[in-house]
N, C-alpha and C positions, 0 to 999 in steps of 0.2 A: 522349595517353597512354591506354593500355587500363586499364580498371578490373579489379581482381582481387578477387573475393569471397572472404573468409576462410572456409576450411573448418573444421569442428569439430576435425579433427586438427591443423591449423595453429594454431588458437587454443589448444588444449591444450599444444602444444609451446612456444608463446610464453609462456603462463602458467607452465609448469614452469620455463622459463629465467628469467623475471622473479623468481620466488620463490627460485630457486637463487642468483641474483645478490644478492638482498636478505637471503639467509641466513635465510629464513623457511620452515620445513617446510610443504610443501603438504598440506592436510588435505582429504580427501574424506569428509565425515561420512556416517554411515548415514542412512536416511530419518528415523528417530526423532531422531537428533542434529540433523539439519537442521531438522526441525520445531521442536525446542527452541530452536535458534539464532534462527529466524525469529520465534517467539512472543516471545522475550526482546527482540528488536529492535523489534517492533511495540509493545510496552509502553512504549517510550521516547518515543513520539509525535513522531517527526521530521517535517520538512516533507513534505507529501503532495500529489501532483497526481493528479487523477482525469481520465481521458480518456473521453469518450463520443462516439458518432457516431449521429446520427439517420437517418431514412429518406432524407434528401437526400444522405447520404454525406459531409457536411462535418464533419470532426472538431472537437471542442471540448475544451479543457482548463480545469479549475477547480482552483485551489489551495485546499485544504480542510483543516480540522482533522478528526481522526478519533479513534476509540477502537477498541480491538480486544478480542476475546474468542477465545482460541485463535488460529486462522488466519483468522478472519472479521474483516473491516474494517467499521466502522459510521461513517457520516457523517450528522451532524445538520445540517439546512439548512432555510432558510425558502423556498427556491424557486430559480428560474433555469432556463436552457436545459437544464441537465443532466437535469432531470426529464422534459422533453419528449423529449429524446433517449433516455433509458432506457425510456420508454413505447413508443417506436418500435423500439428495438434494445437489449436488455438486456445485450449484450456490452460489457464495459468493460475498461479497463486502468488500473493504478495504479502510480505511481512514487514511491518513498520513498527518500531518499538523504541522506547526510551526507558531507562532505569538508572537510578543513582545508587543501586544496590541496597535500597531500603524497601521494606514491604509496602509502604505508602507511596513510593515513587513509581510503582508499576503502572505503566501506561503503554498501550499498543493497540494495533489493529491488524487482524488477519483477514485477507481478502481472497476469495475464489472468484474467478471471472473469466471473461473471454477477451482475447487480445486481437486487435486489428493493427496492421502495419500500413503507414502512409508514406509515400515518397514525395519528393519536392515538386512533382508535377500535379499533385492533388490539392484541392482547396483545404482539406482537413489538415494537411501538413502546414500550410501557411498560417492557418488559424492557431494551431498548436504551438508553432514556433514563437508566437507572441508571448506565450506563457514563460518561455525561457529567456526573454529579453534581459531581465536583470542579471542573469548569469553571463550572457554574452556581452553585455555592457561592462560588467566587472572585468572580464577578460581583456576587453579593449582598453579600459582604463589602466589596467596593470601593465599591459604590454605596449600600449601606444599604437596598436594596429587592430583593425577589425578582424573578427574571425572569418576566415574564408575556407570553405570546404570544396574539394573537387566535386564537380557535378556528379550526381547519383550516389554519392558516398553516404550521406546521412539519411536516416529515417526516423519516424516518430511512431512509437507504439502507444495505442490508446487501449486502456483496460476498462472494460465495462463490468462493474461488480455484479455478481449473481448472489453471493452470500458473504456477509462480513460479521466478524466477532470483535467487539470493542471492549477494552479495559481501561479504567481510569480510577485506580483504587482511592486516590485522595478525595475523589468526589463520590465514592461509594458505588461506582459502576464496575461490575465484573461480569464477564461472559455475556454481554448483551448482544443478541443476534439480530441481524438485519437481513432480510431476503428480498430480492427483486420481485416485482410483480404486484 
């Protein structure tokens, strides 16, 4: 069987047909509306997968917790191959998604961006760490002790989006693209 690659026009016709059958009006938000939708979604902290690729070309995915500020994604981590990969190639991808296994529950965000790593001696680290305060406070409340990391062990990754694709089928949003610039 020959493989047929879906064109942008074919995808749009299919999505228009899907929403018509679901009786959900298709919404193509403005750039500002799309940014607001994405920022609201990011604040909910859904499951997140970070994809990196080092100089050897071998892709690597890490399931991570994140925090957001505007359209920026922050990941607080103690280490791993992701840091080696980012040092070799700062282009990353992030997938955030939710679904209750129904067609109208499809909601998610795909991000392509650039990653920067900050250490505890940098002001960006201190600022980003404030975003993780609820998680650290929860740990302290549950254990009765504050979180203490050995010096130099933890880092923060900040992802600056270059391209994003957002879906929220219940609102009639499908494959809405955002590009930096």
